[in-house]
C-alpha positions in Angstrom: -38.4 19.7 -0.8 -37.6 19.2 -4.5 -34.8 21.7 -4.4 -33.3 19.9 -1.3 -33.5 16.5 -3.1 -31.9 18.1 -6.2 -29.1 19.6 -4.0 -28.2 16.2 -2.4 -28.4 14.5 -5.8 -26.0 17.0 -7.2 -23.6 16.6 -4.3 -23.8 12.8 -4.4 -22.8 12.8 -8.0 -19.9 15.1 -7.3 -18.7 12.9 -4.5 -19.0 9.9 -6.7 -16.7 11.6 -9.3 -14.3 12.4 -6.5 -14.1 8.8 -5.5 -13.6 7.6 -9.1 -10.9 10.1 -9.6 -8.9 8.7 -6.6 -7.9 5.9 -8.9 -5.9 8.5 -11.0 -4.2 10.3 -8.2 -0.8 8.7 -8.9 -1.0 9.4 -12.7 0.5 12.9 -12.2 3.3 12.2 -9.7 6.0 15.0 -9.8 9.1 15.6 -7.8 7.9 18.9 -6.3 4.4 18.1 -5.0 4.3 14.3 -5.5 0.5 13.6 -5.5 -0.6 17.2 -5.2 -1.9 17.6 -8.8 -3.8 14.2 -8.5 -5.3 15.2 -5.2 -6.5 18.5 -6.7 -8.1 16.6 -9.6 -9.9 14.3 -7.2 -11.1 17.0 -4.9 -12.3 19.5 -7.6 -15.9 18.1 -8.2 -16.6 18.1 -4.5 -15.1 21.5 -3.9 -17.3 23.0 -6.6 -20.5 21.8 -5.0 -19.4 22.6 -1.4 -18.2 26.2 -2.2 -20.4 28.3 -4.4 -18.5 31.5 -4.5 -15.5 31.8 -6.8 -13.2 33.3 -4.1 -14.1 30.4 -1.7 -13.3 27.9 -4.5 -10.0 29.5 -5.2 -9.0 29.5 -1.5 -10.1 25.8 -1.2 -8.0 24.8 -4.2 -4.9 26.5 -2.7 -5.3 24.3 0.4 -4.6 21.3 -1.8 -2.0 22.7 -4.2 0.8 22.0 -1.8 3.0 18.9 -1.2 0.9 15.8 -0.6 1.9 12.1 -0.3 0.3 9.1 1.1 -0.3 5.4 0.3 -2.5 5.0 -2.7 -4.9 2.7 -0.9 -5.6 5.4 1.7 -6.3 8.2 -0.8 -10.1 7.6 -0.9 -10.3 7.8 2.9 -8.3 11.0 2.9 -10.4 12.6 0.1 -13.6 11.7 2.1 -12.2 13.2 5.2 -11.1 16.4 3.4 -14.5 16.8 1.8 -16.2 16.5 5.2 -13.8 19.2 6.6 -14.5 21.4 3.6 -18.2 21.1 4.2 -17.6 22.2 7.8 -15.5 25.1 6.6 -18.2 26.2 4.2 -20.8 26.0 7.0 -18.5 28.1 9.2 -18.2 25.2 11.8 -14.4 25.1 11.3 -11.9 27.8 10.5 -10.1 27.4 7.1 -6.7 26.8 8.8 -8.0 23.8 10.8 -7.4 21.5 7.8 -3.7 22.5 7.3 -2.9 21.7 11.0 -3.7 18.0 10.6 -3.6 17.4 6.8 0.1 16.4 6.5 0.2 14.6 9.8 -2.8 12.4 8.9 -1.6 11.7 5.4 1.9 10.7 6.5 0.6 8.5 9.4 -1.7 6.6 7.0 1.1 6.4 4.5 3.3 4.6 7.1 0.5 2.3 8.0 -0.2 1.5 4.4 3.5 0.8 3.6 3.6 -1.6 6.6 0.3 -3.4 6.2 -0.4 -3.4 2.5 3.0 -3.2 0.8 5.1 -4.9 3.5 2.6 -7.6 4.5 -0.5 -8.3 2.5 1.1 -7.8 -0.9 4.0 -10.1 0.0 1.6 -12.7 1.4 -0.4 -12.7 -1.8 2.8 -13.0 -3.9 4.3 -15.8 -1.8 1.1 -17.8 -1.4 0.3 -17.6 -5.1 3.8 -18.7 -6.0 3.7 -21.6 -3.7 0.3 -22.7 -5.0 1.5 -22.5 -8.6 4.7 -24.5 -7.9 2.5 -27.1 -6.2 0.5 -27.4 -9.5 -2.6 -25.4 -8.6 -4.1 -23.0 -11.1 -7.6 -22.1 -9.9 -6.7 -21.3 -6.3 -4.1 -18.6 -7.1 -6.6 -17.0 -9.6 -9.4 -17.1 -7.0 -7.0 -15.6 -4.4 -6.1 -12.7 -6.7 -9.8 -12.0 -7.5 -10.6 -12.1 -3.8 -7.8 -9.6 -2.9 -8.8 -7.3 -5.8 -12.5 -7.2 -4.7 -11.5 -6.8 -1.1 -9.3 -3.8 -2.0 -12.2 -2.2 -3.8 -14.6 -2.8 -0.8 -11.9 -1.3 1.5 -11.6 1.8 -0.7 -15.4 2.4 -0.8 -15.8 1.8 2.9 -13.0 4.1 4.0 -14.2 6.8 1.5 -17.7 6.8 2.9 -16.5 6.6 6.5 -14.3 9.6 6.0 -17.0 11.5 4.2 -19.6 10.9 6.9 -17.4 11.2 10.0 -14.5 13.4 9.0 -11.4 13.2 11.2 -13.4 11.3 13.9 -13.2 8.3 11.5 -9.5 8.0 12.3 -10.5 6.9 15.8 -12.4 3.9 14.3 -9.4 3.0 12.2 -7.2 3.0 15.3 -9.3 0.3 16.8 -8.5 -1.9 13.8 -5.0 -2.4 15.1 -3.6 -2.6 11.6 0.1 -2.3 12.6 -0.1 -5.4 14.8 -2.0 -7.3 12.1 0.7 -6.4 9.7 3.3 -7.8 12.1 1.4 -11.1 12.4 1.1 -11.4 8.6 4.9 -11.0 8.3 5.4 -14.0 10.5 3.1 -16.0 8.2 5.2 -14.6 5.3 8.3 -16.0 6.9 6.8 -19.4 7.0 5.7 -19.2 3.4 9.2 -18.2 2.4 10.5 -21.4 4.0 7.9 -23.4 2.0 9.0 -21.6 -1.2 12.7 -22.4 -0.6 11.8 -26.1 0.0 9.9 -26.2 -3.3 12.7 -24.5 -5.3 15.8 -26.2 -4.1 16.7 -29.6 -5.6 15.4 -32.7 -3.8 17.7 -34.4 -1.3 20.2 -31.5 -1.7 20.1 -30.4 1.9 23.6 -29.0 2.0 22.9 -26.5 -0.8 19.5 -25.7 0.8 21.2 -24.9 4.1 23.8 -22.7 2.3 21.1 -20.8 0.5 19.1 -20.1 3.7 22.3 -19.0 5.4 23.3 -16.7 2.6 19.8 -15.1 2.5 19.9 -14.7 6.3 23.2 -13.0 6.2 21.9 -10.7 3.4 18.9 -9.8 5.6 21.2 -8.9 8.5 23.4 -6.8 6.3 20.4 -5.0 4.8 19.1 -4.1 8.3 22.5 -2.8 9.2 23.6 -0.7 6.1 27.3 -1.5 6.2 27.3 -1.9 2.4 24.9 -0.7 -0.3 22.1 -3.1 -0.9 23.0 -3.7 -4.6 26.4 -4.9 -3.5 24.9 -7.2 -0.9 22.5 -8.6 -3.4 25.3 -9.2 -5.9 27.4 -11.0 -3.4 24.6 -13.3 -2.3 23.7 -14.2 -5.9 27.3 -14.9 -6.7 27.6 -17.1 -3.6 24.4 -19.0 -4.4 25.8 -19.7 -7.9 29.4 -20.5 -6.8 28.8 -22.7 -3.8 27.3 -25.7 -5.7 30.2 -25.5 -8.2 32.8 -25.4 -5.4 31.1 -28.3 -3.7 31.1 -30.3 -7.0 34.8 -29.6 -7.3 35.5 -30.7 -3.7 33.5 -34.0 -4.2 35.7 -35.0 -7.2 33.4 -33.9 -10.0 30.3 -35.7 -8.8 27.3 -33.3 -9.2 25.8 -32.2 -5.9 22.6 -34.0 -5.1 23.4 -36.9 -7.5 21.4 -39.9 -6.2 
């Protein structure tokens, strides 16, 4: 009984080191394997307690020495899943090539979900809402929101790591029921409304003509970005030039009276 308790204590400490190392996966990005070195670093403590023989450890390391890329927020989940699969491989419940068949597909799928939900929705929501609150004169609310999102991210990383570790690839079925893609789409609609609020806060008071010109220019820029007729840096340069030139042209047309002059 004591040896069993010692075994699980040793494995638990190794898994904890694996989780902590997931924060450093992106520190060794390289053009050949992207996150492969960081993934190896995160997996190594767990592989060492799962596989006891040197040859088995060497083969396990080779399975993670290849190209790997995913969204950083999903890395703990993937490491947990991979550790669960390695335990099944060590127990001869799965063949060694079972991991390779689904490893890349899973990581790329979660990467797309992460880019849409986290980078394309929640991160922008946090930035826009914090900016609007700061422009409105609030200080405590943006700070509290930042702390809330930070702690929520840590809870998400811990939960997905433990879920992947306990359930392996079956944990992906639970993630599918979260419907993250559609939630990301809903947050993007909220972000569009926040962007309107931000524009209303930034443009001069009673200068509705310039406000309308600015919205129109940004709208045209968005359409041109979706349809890549020109490089994005050219589109951005033209829009910035238009936003700077239009008030000056309107001032000239009005006989030198500044736009928005009461």
